[in-house]
LOSE-930137 format. One record per residue (C-alpha): residue number from 1; residue in one letter; x, y, z. Coordinates in nm, 2 decimals, decimal comma. Example, Ala and Ser with C-alpha at 12.3 -4.5 7.8 and 13.67 -1.06 7.14 Angstrom:
<atoms>
atom k=1&r=a&c1=1,23&c2=-0,45&c3=0,78
atom k=2&r=s&c1=1,37&c2=-0,11&c3=0,71
</atoms>
This chain:
<atoms>
atom k=1&r=m&c1=4,06&c2=6,12&c3=6,98
atom k=2&r=n&c1=4,43&c2=6,14&c3=7,06
atom k=3&r=m&c1=4,45&c2=6,51&c3=6,94
atom k=4&r=r&c1=4,16&c2=6,61&c3=7,16
atom k=5&r=v&c1=4,34&c2=6,44&c3=7,46
atom k=6&r=q&c1=4,66&c2=6,63&c3=7,39
atom k=7&r=l&c1=4,48&c2=6,96&c3=7,37
atom k=8&r=q&c1=4,37&c2=6,93&c3=7,73
atom k=9&r=n&c1=4,72&c2=7,04&c3=7,86
atom k=10&r=d&c1=4,67&c2=6,81&c3=8,15
atom k=11&r=p&c1=4,96&c2=6,58&c3=8,27
atom k=12&r=t&c1=4,73&c2=6,29&c3=8,33
atom k=13&r=a&c1=4,58&c2=6,34&c3=7,98
atom k=14&r=q&c1=4,93&c2=6,32&c3=7,84
atom k=15&r=v&c1=4,97&c2=5,98&c3=8,00
atom k=16&r=f&c1=4,64&c2=5,87&c3=7,85
atom k=17&r=s&c1=4,75&c2=6,01&c3=7,51
atom k=18&r=k&c1=5,07&c2=5,80&c3=7,52
atom k=19&r=q&c1=4,87&c2=5,49&c3=7,62
atom k=20&r=l&c1=4,64&c2=5,54&c3=7,32
atom k=21&r=l&c1=4,94&c2=5,57&c3=7,09
atom k=22&r=d&c1=5,09&c2=5,25&c3=7,23
atom k=23&r=i&c1=4,77&c2=5,06&c3=7,17
atom k=24&r=g&c1=4,75&c2=5,19&c3=6,81
atom k=25&r=n&c1=5,11&c2=5,10&c3=6,74
atom k=26&r=g&c1=5,08&c2=4,75&c3=6,88
atom k=27&r=e&c1=5,33&c2=4,83&c3=7,16
atom k=28&r=i&c1=5,12&c2=4,72&c3=7,45
atom k=29&r=e&c1=5,14&c2=4,39&c3=7,64
atom k=30&r=l&c1=4,91&c2=4,10&c3=7,54
atom k=31&r=h&c1=4,74&c2=3,84&c3=7,76
atom k=32&r=q&c1=4,92&c2=3,51&c3=7,69
atom k=33&r=n&c1=4,61&c2=3,29&c3=7,68
atom k=34&r=t&c1=4,38&c2=3,51&c3=7,47
atom k=35&r=q&c1=4,62&c2=3,75&c3=7,29
atom k=36&r=y&c1=4,39&c2=4,03&c3=7,39
atom k=37&r=i&c1=4,56&c2=4,36&c3=7,48
atom k=38&r=k&c1=4,63&c2=4,40&c3=7,85
atom k=39&r=l&c1=4,51&c2=4,75&c3=7,95
atom k=40&r=p&c1=4,74&c2=4,94&c3=8,20
atom k=41&r=d&c1=4,60&c2=4,95&c3=8,55
atom k=42&r=i&c1=4,55&c2=5,33&c3=8,54
atom k=43&r=f&c1=4,39&c2=5,32&c3=8,19
atom k=44&r=c&c1=4,03&c2=5,28&c3=8,30
atom k=45&r=t&c1=3,81&c2=5,12&c3=8,56
atom k=46&r=v&c1=3,71&c2=4,76&c3=8,48
atom k=47&r=v&c1=3,37&c2=4,62&c3=8,59
atom k=48&r=e&c1=3,24&c2=4,27&c3=8,57
atom k=49&r=t&c1=2,88&c2=4,31&c3=8,46
atom k=50&r=r&c1=2,67&c2=4,53&c3=8,23
atom k=51&r=n&c1=2,46&c2=4,65&c3=8,52
atom k=52&r=e&c1=2,78&c2=4,77&c3=8,70
atom k=53&r=l&c1=2,89&c2=4,95&c3=8,38
atom k=54&r=i&c1=2,55&c2=5,13&c3=8,36
atom k=55&r=e&c1=2,58&c2=5,23&c3=8,72
atom k=56&r=s&c1=2,93&c2=5,35&c3=8,68
atom k=57&r=v&c1=2,86&c2=5,57&c3=8,37
atom k=58&r=f&c1=2,51&c2=5,69&c3=8,48
atom k=59&r=p&c1=2,53&c2=5,69&c3=8,87
atom k=60&r=d&c1=2,21&c2=5,81&c3=9,04
atom k=61&r=i&c1=2,05&c2=5,87&c3=8,70
atom k=62&r=l&c1=1,71&c2=5,94&c3=8,85
atom k=63&r=n&c1=1,84&c2=6,25&c3=9,02
atom k=64&r=y&c1=2,05&c2=6,38&c3=8,73
atom k=65&r=y&c1=1,89&c2=6,28&c3=8,40
atom k=66&r=l&c1=1,71&c2=6,62&c3=8,38
atom k=67&r=d&c1=2,05&c2=6,80&c3=8,40
atom k=68&r=h&c1=2,14&c2=6,84&c3=8,04
atom k=69&r=n&c1=2,51&c2=6,93&c3=8,12
atom k=70&r=w&c1=2,54&c2=6,60&c3=8,31
atom k=71&r=l&c1=2,35&c2=6,40&c3=8,05
atom k=72&r=c&c1=2,56&c2=6,52&c3=7,75
atom k=73&r=n&c1=2,88&c2=6,41&c3=7,92
atom k=74&r=h&c1=2,79&c2=6,05&c3=7,98
atom k=75&r=a&c1=2,75&c2=5,77&c3=7,73
atom k=76&r=i&c1=2,83&c2=5,40&c3=7,68
atom k=77&r=l&c1=2,98&c2=5,27&c3=7,36
atom k=78&r=a&c1=2,94&c2=4,93&c3=7,21
atom k=79&r=a&c1=3,05&c2=4,75&c3=6,89
atom k=80&r=r&c1=2,72&c2=4,59&c3=6,80
atom k=81&r=n&c1=2,38&c2=4,75&c3=6,74
atom k=82&r=v&c1=2,21&c2=4,47&c3=6,93
atom k=83&r=d&c1=2,41&c2=4,55&c3=7,24
atom k=84&r=v&c1=2,34&c2=4,93&c3=7,20
atom k=85&r=n&c1=1,97&c2=4,85&c3=7,18
atom k=86&r=e&c1=1,97&c2=4,64&c3=7,49
atom k=87&r=i&c1=2,16&c2=4,90&c3=7,69
atom k=88&r=n&c1=1,94&c2=5,18&c3=7,58
atom k=89&r=f&c1=1,62&c2=4,98&c3=7,66
atom k=90&r=h&c1=1,75&c2=4,89&c3=8,00
atom k=91&r=i&c1=1,85&c2=5,25&c3=8,10
atom k=92&r=q&c1=1,53&c2=5,40&c3=7,96
atom k=93&r=q&c1=1,33&c2=5,16&c3=8,17
atom k=94&r=i&c1=1,48&c2=5,32&c3=8,48
atom k=95&r=l&c1=1,35&c2=5,66&c3=8,40
atom k=96&r=p&c1=1,01&c2=5,77&c3=8,54
atom k=97&r=g&c1=0,72&c2=5,85&c3=8,31
atom k=98&r=d&c1=0,52&c2=5,68&c3=8,04
atom k=99&r=l&c1=0,68&c2=5,49&c3=7,76
atom k=100&r=v&c1=0,54&c2=5,61&c3=7,43
atom k=101&r=s&c1=0,57&c2=5,39&c3=7,11
atom k=102&r=f&c1=0,60&c2=5,54&c3=6,76
atom k=103&r=k&c1=0,56&c2=5,27&c3=6,49
atom k=104&r=s&c1=0,68&c2=5,34&c3=6,14
atom k=105&r=i&c1=0,49&c2=5,30&c3=5,82
atom k=106&r=d&c1=0,70&c2=5,08&c3=5,59
atom k=107&r=t&c1=0,62&c2=5,04&c3=5,22
atom k=108&r=v&c1=0,80&c2=4,91&c3=4,92
atom k=109&r=i&c1=0,90&c2=5,17&c3=4,65
atom k=110&r=d&c1=0,76&c2=4,96&c3=4,37
atom k=111&r=e&c1=0,39&c2=4,92&c3=4,44
atom k=112&r=n&c1=0,37&c2=4,62&c3=4,20
atom k=113&r=k&c1=0,59&c2=4,42&c3=4,45
atom k=114&r=t&c1=0,37&c2=4,50&c3=4,76
atom k=115&r=v&c1=0,22&c2=4,15&c3=4,76
atom k=116&r=n&c1=0,57&c2=3,99&c3=4,77
atom k=117&r=f&c1=0,69&c2=4,18&c3=5,08
atom k=118&r=p&c1=0,44&c2=4,16&c3=5,37
atom k=119&r=t&c1=0,43&c2=4,46&c3=5,61
atom k=120&r=e&c1=0,54&c2=4,24&c3=5,89
atom k=121&r=f&c1=0,86&c2=4,15&c3=5,71
atom k=122&r=l&c1=0,94&c2=4,52&c3=5,63
atom k=123&r=n&c1=0,87&c2=4,60&c3=5,99
atom k=124&r=s&c1=1,12&c2=4,34&c3=6,10
atom k=125&r=l&c1=1,41&c2=4,48&c3=5,90
atom k=126&r=d&c1=1,66&c2=4,65&c3=6,14
atom k=127&r=l&c1=1,93&c2=4,80&c3=5,92
atom k=128&r=p&c1=2,23&c2=5,02&c3=6,00
atom k=129&r=g&c1=2,15&c2=5,39&c3=5,99
atom k=130&r=m&c1=1,78&c2=5,34&c3=6,01
atom k=131&r=p&c1=1,55&c2=5,40&c3=6,31
atom k=132&r=p&c1=1,36&c2=5,10&c3=6,45
atom k=133&r=h&c1=1,01&c2=5,02&c3=6,34
atom k=134&r=n&c1=0,89&c2=5,05&c3=6,70
atom k=135&r=l&c1=1,06&c2=5,35&c3=6,84
atom k=136&r=q&c1=1,00&c2=5,38&c3=7,22
atom k=137&r=l&c1=1,07&c2=5,70&c3=7,40
atom k=138&r=k&c1=1,02&c2=5,88&c3=7,73
atom k=139&r=i&c1=1,04&c2=6,25&c3=7,82
atom k=140&r=g&c1=1,40&c2=6,32&c3=7,92
atom k=141&r=s&c1=1,56&c2=6,04&c3=7,71
atom k=142&r=p&c1=1,87&c2=6,14&c3=7,51
atom k=143&r=i&c1=1,85&c2=6,08&c3=7,13
atom k=144&r=i&c1=2,08&c2=6,11&c3=6,83
atom k=145&r=l&c1=1,99&c2=6,22&c3=6,48
atom k=146&r=l&c1=2,04&c2=5,97&c3=6,20
atom k=147&r=r&c1=2,00&c2=6,22&c3=5,91
atom k=148&r=n&c1=2,08&c2=6,58&c3=5,82
atom k=149&r=l&c1=1,76&c2=6,78&c3=5,88
atom k=150&r=n&c1=1,87&c2=7,15&c3=5,90
atom k=151&r=p&c1=2,25&c2=7,19&c3=5,88
atom k=152&r=p&c1=2,45&c2=7,32&c3=6,06
atom k=153&r=q&c1=2,20&c2=7,31&c3=6,35
atom k=154&r=l&c1=2,05&c2=6,97&c3=6,30
atom k=155&r=c&c1=2,31&c2=6,73&c3=6,15
atom k=156&r=n&c1=2,36&c2=6,35&c3=6,14
atom k=157&r=g&c1=2,51&c2=6,28&c3=6,49
atom k=158&r=t&c1=2,36&c2=6,57&c3=6,68
atom k=159&r=r&c1=2,25&c2=6,47&c3=7,03
atom k=160&r=l&c1=1,93&c2=6,60&c3=7,18
atom k=161&r=v&c1=1,70&c2=6,52&c3=7,47
atom k=162&r=i&c1=1,32&c2=6,47&c3=7,44
atom k=163&r=k&c1=1,12&c2=6,76&c3=7,57
atom k=164&r=k&c1=0,76&c2=6,69&c3=7,44
atom k=165&r=m&c1=0,60&c2=6,43&c3=7,22
atom k=166&r=t&c1=0,31&c2=6,43&c3=6,98
atom k=167&r=e&c1=0,21&c2=6,17&c3=6,71
atom k=168&r=n&c1=0,41&c2=6,33&c3=6,43
atom k=169&r=i&c1=0,63&c2=6,59&c3=6,59
atom k=170&r=l&c1=0,89&c2=6,56&c3=6,87
atom k=171&r=e&c1=1,01&c2=6,87&c3=7,06
atom k=172&r=a&c1=1,37&c2=6,83&c3=7,17
atom k=173&r=t&c1=1,66&c2=7,03&c3=7,32
atom k=174&r=i&c1=2,01&c2=7,02&c3=7,16
atom k=175&r=l&c1=2,26&c2=6,88&c3=7,42
atom k=176&r=s&c1=2,59&c2=7,00&c3=7,29
atom k=177&r=g&c1=2,78&c2=7,21&c3=7,03
atom k=178&r=k&c1=2,73&c2=7,56&c3=6,90
atom k=179&r=f&c1=2,35&c2=7,53&c3=6,92
atom k=180&r=k&c1=2,34&c2=7,38&c3=7,27
atom k=181&r=g&c1=2,02&c2=7,46&c3=7,45
atom k=182&r=d&c1=1,82&c2=7,54&c3=7,13
atom k=183&r=i&c1=1,47&c2=7,39&c3=7,12
atom k=184&r=v&c1=1,38&c2=7,23&c3=6,79
atom k=185&r=l&c1=1,10&c2=7,03&c3=6,63
atom k=186&r=l&c1=1,17&c2=6,69&c3=6,47
atom k=187&r=p&c1=0,92&c2=6,56&c3=6,22
atom k=188&r=r&c1=0,86&c2=6,21&c3=6,08
atom k=189&r=i&c1=1,03&c2=6,18&c3=5,75
atom k=190&r=p&c1=1,05&c2=5,91&c3=5,48
atom k=191&r=l&c1=1,38&c2=5,72&c3=5,50
atom k=192&r=m&c1=1,55&c2=5,48&c3=5,26
atom k=193&r=a&c1=1,81&c2=5,24&c3=5,37
atom k=194&r=s&c1=2,13&c2=5,24&c3=5,17
atom k=195&r=e&c1=2,22&c2=4,87&c3=5,26
atom k=196&r=s&c1=1,88&c2=4,72&c3=5,20
atom k=197&r=p&c1=1,87&c2=4,46&c3=4,92
atom k=198&r=i&c1=1,51&c2=4,58&c3=4,84
atom k=199&r=p&c1=1,41&c2=4,94&c3=4,79
atom k=200&r=f&c1=1,16&c2=5,02&c3=5,07
atom k=201&r=k&c1=1,07&c2=5,34&c3=5,25
atom k=202&r=r&c1=1,02&c2=5,38&c3=5,63
atom k=203&r=l&c1=0,82&c2=5,68&c3=5,76
atom k=204&r=q&c1=0,97&c2=5,74&c3=6,10
atom k=205&r=f&c1=1,14&c2=6,00&c3=6,32
atom k=206&r=p&c1=1,51&c2=6,00&c3=6,21
atom k=207&r=i&c1=1,65&c2=5,93&c3=6,55
atom k=208&r=c&c1=1,75&c2=5,65&c3=6,80
atom k=209&r=l&c1=1,82&c2=5,65&c3=7,17
atom k=210&r=a&c1=2,16&c2=5,77&c3=7,28
atom k=211&r=f&c1=2,23&c2=5,65&c3=7,63
atom k=212&r=a&c1=2,45&c2=5,41&c3=7,44
atom k=213&r=m&c1=2,57&c2=5,43&c3=7,08
atom k=214&r=t&c1=2,79&c2=5,23&c3=6,85
atom k=215&r=i&c1=3,16&c2=5,32&c3=6,85
atom k=216&r=n&c1=3,13&c2=5,42&c3=6,49
atom k=217&r=k&c1=2,84&c2=5,67&c3=6,57
atom k=218&r=s&c1=3,04&c2=5,82&c3=6,86
atom k=219&r=q&c1=3,31&c2=5,96&c3=6,62
atom k=220&r=g&c1=3,30&c2=6,34&c3=6,67
atom k=221&r=q&c1=3,13&c2=6,33&c3=7,01
atom k=222&r=t&c1=3,28&c2=6,48&c3=7,32
atom k=223&r=m&c1=3,21&c2=6,34&c3=7,67
atom k=224&r=s&c1=3,38&c2=6,33&c3=8,00
atom k=225&r=i&c1=3,26&c2=5,99&c3=8,13
atom k=226&r=c&c1=3,25&c2=5,71&c3=7,87
atom k=227&r=g&c1=3,20&c2=5,34&c3=7,92
atom k=228&r=i&c1=3,30&c2=5,07&c3=7,68
atom k=229&r=d&c1=3,07&c2=4,76&c3=7,66
atom k=230&r=r&c1=3,25&c2=4,44&c3=7,58
atom k=231&r=y&c1=2,97&c2=4,21&c3=7,68
atom k=232&r=l&c1=3,00&c2=3,85&c3=7,56
atom k=233&r=q&c1=2,66&c2=3,70&c3=7,50
atom k=234&r=e&c1=2,57&c2=3,42&c3=7,74
atom k=235&r=d&c1=2,30&c2=3,16&c3=7,69
atom k=236&r=n&c1=1,99&c2=3,28&c3=7,52
atom k=237&r=d&c1=1,74&c2=3,43&c3=7,77
atom k=238&r=n&c1=1,47&c2=3,24&c3=7,59
atom k=239&r=s&c1=1,63&c2=2,90&c3=7,65
atom k=240&r=v&c1=1,44&c2=2,64&c3=7,85
atom k=241&r=v&c1=1,54&c2=2,31&c3=8,01
atom k=242&r=v&c1=1,39&c2=2,01&c3=7,84
atom k=243&r=n&c1=1,43&c2=1,65&c3=7,93
atom k=244&r=y&c1=1,51&c2=1,47&c3=7,60
atom k=245&r=e&c1=1,59&c2=1,13&c3=7,73
atom k=246&r=g&c1=1,39&c2=0,85&c3=7,56
atom k=247&r=r&c1=1,23&c2=1,06&c3=7,30
atom k=248&r=l&c1=1,40&c2=0,91&c3=6,99
atom k=249&r=n&c1=1,18&c2=0,61&c3=6,95
atom k=250&r=n&c1=0,84&c2=0,77&c3=7,01
atom k=251&r=l&c1=0,63&c2=1,08&c3=6,94
atom k=252&r=n&c1=0,47&c2=1,12&c3=7,28
atom k=253&r=w&c1=0,66&c2=1,45&c3=7,33
atom k=254&r=c&c1=0,48&c2=1,62&c3=7,03
atom k=255&r=s&c1=0,16&c2=1,81&c3=7,12
atom k=256&r=c&c1=0,13&c2=2,02&c3=6,80
atom k=257&r=g&c1=0,07&c2=1,72&c3=6,57
atom k=258&r=y&c1=0,33&c2=1,81&c3=6,31
atom k=259&r=c&c1=0,65&c2=1,67&c3=6,45
atom k=260&r=k&c1=0,83&c2=1,37&c3=6,31
atom k=261&r=g&c1=1,11&c2=1,14&c3=6,43
atom k=262&r=m&c1=1,45&c2=1,30&c3=6,43
atom k=263&r=l&c1=1,81&c2=1,18&c3=6,42
atom k=264&r=s&c1=1,88&c2=1,23&c3=6,80
atom k=265&r=d&c1=1,70&c2=1,29&c3=7,13
atom k=266&r=i&c1=1,82&c2=1,65&c3=7,14
atom k=267&r=e&c1=1,63&c2=1,73&c3=6,81
atom k=268&r=c&c1=1,30&c2=1,58&c3=6,94
atom k=269&r=l&c1=1,15&c2=1,91&c3=7,05
atom k=270&r=c&c1=0,80&c2=2,04&c3=6,99
atom k=271&r=c&c1=0,72&c2=2,40&c3=6,93
atom k=272&r=n&c1=0,46&c2=2,39&c3=7,21
atom k=273&r=e&c1=0,74&c2=2,34&c3=7,46
atom k=274&r=l&c1=0,89&c2=2,68&c3=7,39
atom k=275&r=p&c1=0,73&c2=2,97&c3=7,59
atom k=276&r=n&c1=0,90&c2=3,24&c3=7,38
atom k=277&r=l&c1=0,67&c2=3,13&c3=7,09
atom k=278&r=e&c1=0,35&c2=3,23&c3=7,27
atom k=279&r=k&c1=0,39&c2=3,60&c3=7,18
atom k=280&r=i&c1=0,39&c2=3,50&c3=6,82
atom k=281&r=r&c1=0,10&c2=3,26&c3=6,84
atom k=282&r=n&c1=-0,11&c2=3,48&c3=7,07
atom k=283&r=q&c1=-0,15&c2=3,20&c3=7,33
atom k=284&r=e&c1=-0,29&c2=2,96&c3=7,06
atom k=285&r=r&c1=-0,15&c2=2,61&c3=7,09
atom k=286&r=k&c1=-0,15&c2=2,55&c3=6,71
atom k=287&r=c&c1=0,17&c2=2,44&c3=6,55
atom k=288&r=i&c1=0,40&c2=2,74&c3=6,48
atom k=289&r=t&c1=0,43&c2=2,62&c3=6,11
atom k=290&r=l&c1=0,06&c2=2,70&c3=6,07
atom k=291&r=h&c1=0,11&c2=3,07&c3=6,16
atom k=292&r=q&c1=-0,01&c2=3,30&c3=5,89
atom k=293&r=s&c1=0,34&c2=3,45&c3=5,84
atom k=294&r=f&c1=0,55&c2=3,13&c3=5,87
atom k=295&r=s&c1=0,54&c2=3,02&c3=5,50
atom k=296&r=k&c1=0,61&c2=3,37&c3=5,37
atom k=297&r=l&c1=0,88&c2=3,47&c3=5,62
atom k=298&r=i&c1=1,06&c2=3,14&c3=5,66
atom k=299&r=l&c1=1,01&c2=2,95&c3=5,33
atom k=300&r=d&c1=0,95&c2=3,20&c3=5,05
atom k=301&r=k&c1=1,26&c2=3,22&c3=4,83
atom k=302&r=e&c1=1,21&c2=3,58&c3=4,74
atom k=303&r=i&c1=1,21&c2=3,68&c3=5,11
atom k=304&r=l&c1=1,50&c2=3,44&c3=5,17
atom k=305&r=n&c1=1,70&c2=3,61&c3=4,89
atom k=306&r=i&c1=1,68&c2=3,93&c3=5,08
atom k=307&r=t&c1=1,82&c2=3,76&c3=5,39
atom k=308&r=r&c1=2,08&c2=3,59&c3=5,18
atom k=309&r=h&c1=2,21&c2=3,93&c3=5,05
atom k=310&r=n&c1=2,21&c2=4,06&c3=5,40
atom k=311&r=l&c1=2,42&c2=3,76&c3=5,52
atom k=312&r=i&c1=2,66&c2=3,81&c3=5,23
atom k=313&r=l&c1=2,72&c2=4,17&c3=5,34
atom k=314&r=k&c1=2,77&c2=4,07&c3=5,71
atom k=315&r=t&c1=2,96&c2=3,74&c3=5,70
atom k=316&r=k&c1=3,34&c2=3,75&c3=5,72
atom k=317&r=n&c1=3,38&c2=3,37&c3=5,66
atom k=318&r=r&c1=3,51&c2=3,34&c3=5,30
atom k=319&r=i&c1=3,37&c2=2,99&c3=5,26
atom k=320&r=n&c1=3,02&c2=3,09&c3=5,38
atom k=321&r=k&c1=3,03&c2=3,40&c3=5,17
atom k=322&r=k&c1=3,11&c2=3,20&c3=4,86
atom k=323&r=k&c1=2,83&c2=2,95&c3=4,92
atom k=324&r=l&c1=2,58&c2=3,23&c3=4,99
atom k=325&r=g&c1=2,70&c2=3,41&c3=4,68
atom k=326&r=q&c1=2,64&c2=3,13&c3=4,43
atom k=327&r=h&c1=2,41&c2=3,22&c3=4,15
atom k=328&r=h&c1=2,20&c2=2,90&c3=4,22
atom k=329&r=p&c1=2,26&c2=2,81&c3=4,59
atom k=330&r=e&c1=2,22&c2=2,45&c3=4,69
atom k=331&r=n&c1=1,93&c2=2,34&c3=4,90
atom k=332&r=k&c1=2,16&c2=2,30&c3=5,20
atom k=333&r=t&c1=2,24&c2=2,68&c3=5,17
atom k=334&r=w&c1=1,87&c2=2,76&c3=5,15
atom k=335&r=r&c1=1,80&c2=2,55&c3=5,47
atom k=336&r=f&c1=2,08&c2=2,74&c3=5,65
atom k=337&r=i&c1=1,91&c2=3,07&c3=5,55
atom k=338&r=c&c1=1,57&c2=2,94&c3=5,67
atom k=339&r=y&c1=1,73&c2=2,85&c3=6,00
atom k=340&r=k&c1=1,87&c2=3,20&c3=6,04
atom k=341&r=q&c1=1,54&c2=3,35&c3=5,94
atom k=342&r=y&c1=1,34&c2=3,14&c3=6,18
atom k=343&r=t&c1=1,56&c2=3,20&c3=6,49
atom k=344&r=s&c1=1,56&c2=3,58&c3=6,41
atom k=345&r=w&c1=1,18&c2=3,58&c3=6,38
atom k=346&r=v&c1=1,11&c2=3,40&c3=6,71
atom k=347&r=n&c1=1,36&c2=3,61&c3=6,90
atom k=348&r=s&c1=1,21&c2=3,94&c3=6,79
atom k=349&r=w&c1=1,47&c2=3,99&c3=6,51
atom k=350&r=i&c1=1,75&c2=4,03&c3=6,76
atom k=351&r=a&c1=2,08&c2=3,87&c3=6,66
atom k=352&r=m&c1=2,19&c2=3,58&c3=6,87
atom k=353&r=g&c1=2,55&c2=3,65&c3=6,83
atom k=354&r=r&c1=2,83&c2=3,47&c3=6,66
atom k=355&r=g&c1=2,86&c2=3,10&c3=6,73
atom k=356&r=n&c1=2,54&c2=3,07&c3=6,92
atom k=357&r=r&c1=2,32&c2=2,80&c3=6,76
atom k=358&r=v&c1=2,00&c2=2,65&c3=6,89
atom k=359&r=v&c1=1,78&c2=2,35&c3=6,84
atom k=360&r=l&c1=1,48&c2=2,41&c3=6,61
atom k=361&r=p&c1=1,15&c2=2,25&c3=6,69
atom k=362&r=a&c1=1,11&c2=1,92&c3=6,49
atom k=363&r=c&c1=0,80&c2=2,05&c3=6,31
atom k=364&r=v&c1=0,99&c2=2,35&c3=6,18
atom k=365&r=e&c1=1,29&c2=2,14&c3=6,08
atom k=366&r=q&c1=1,06&c2=1,90&c3=5,89
atom k=367&r=k&c1=0,88&c2=2,19&c3=5,71
atom k=368&r=i&c1=1,21&c2=2,34&c3=5,60
atom k=369&r=r&c1=1,34&c2=2,00&c3=5,48
atom k=370&r=e&c1=1,03&c2=1,94&c3=5,28
atom k=371&r=e&c1=1,06&c2=2,28&c3=5,10
atom k=372&r=y&c1=1,44&c2=2,24&c3=5,04
atom k=373&r=p&c1=1,52&c2=1,87&c3=5,05
atom k=374&r=e&c1=1,86&c2=1,71&c3=5,03
atom k=375&r=p&c1=1,88&c2=1,51&c3=4,71
atom k=376&r=n&c1=2,02&c2=1,20&c3=4,88
atom k=377&r=g&c1=1,78&c2=1,23&c3=5,17
atom k=378&r=i&c1=2,06&c2=1,23&c3=5,42
atom k=379&r=y&c1=2,07&c2=1,52&c3=5,68
atom k=380&r=v&c1=2,34&c2=1,61&c3=5,93
atom k=381&r=g&c1=2,19&c2=1,63&c3=6,28
atom k=382&r=f&c1=2,22&c2=1,92&c3=6,52
atom k=383&r=k&c1=2,58&c2=1,99&c3=6,64
atom k=384&r=n&c1=2,65&c2=2,24&c3=6,92
atom k=385&r=s&c1=2,81&c2=2,23&c3=7,26
atom k=386&r=k&c1=2,53&c2=2,43&c3=7,42
atom k=387&r=n&c1=2,24&c2=2,21&c3=7,31
atom k=388&r=l&c1=1,97&c2=2,47&c3=7,38
atom k=389&r=p&c1=1,63&c2=2,50&c3=7,22
atom k=390&r=a&c1=1,53&c2=2,83&c3=7,04
</atoms>
């Protein structure tokens, strides 16, 4: 990046170049309370909210999104895929036109293991370098290639804009580079994830939206207006306010019929009190533990092993990594994986962010404890400063 800045032969660019070097060399002032770097006043424009960031990077987008020269020079970068997905979804919603969904066909490579990995579970896997199961697009949306299709014209990282859509072919225009303006056809292709603990194949368009992209994916891109998202996740949007007072000594609060007494008031929560579960239960008031996918997705050890390997790859905590990596994990570790799996499932497989824990319904907690009990029968209650239900 710094070499590109220096090649501009612009005095202001030279100042920016030196600031980049100072940051890289650790020669920039730090905030005393957080030890974060303190950006120079003229380094960039700082905004307070994500909506302000979007408006700053894509001002008056309804009037300019069809201008490919304008579109290719604007992008937002973020560190996490979940943030990139949220920003892309929000910006695409602003554009006019119909939203078209393209759902992938996911299958395991070994047909003998098909019964062990339900389609719903394969659909739920959101892995780096893979397009989503449910790819949603509009005419005029910018996209980025995730695979080499026809080098040097269509390479991993090429940015394009959607021109026309059919069920199995996308027509798109290349936004930048030597082949800028070329109209190309993009087919659905079989894709295999390099980081997946199970060998499975996803038949999907090898693209994702590109209003925003990860910092890693932006390497090699050139743009004139770029925003950096450093959004810190607030309380979960699906959280609800529940009055827990007086629940500990009775079960009047349970309407699903499968809850049992818990260790504290805050854990006395019924699945029927959580509106975000309705989309999974299709408005039925049955206990969430009776859902056809619950036992397979949340309790099945073969499925949990996949989640365990994913957690080993992602976690940076050495103690947690060691516990997860044991050849025969303790039941306490399996319960932890069940909790992770459940919260991901009910939140549409979107990561909640580091340090964000939520209360599980008592019926779910009991089902997990029955499957992976503590030998001495003693369990640690819920501990979290936020005390919010999932």
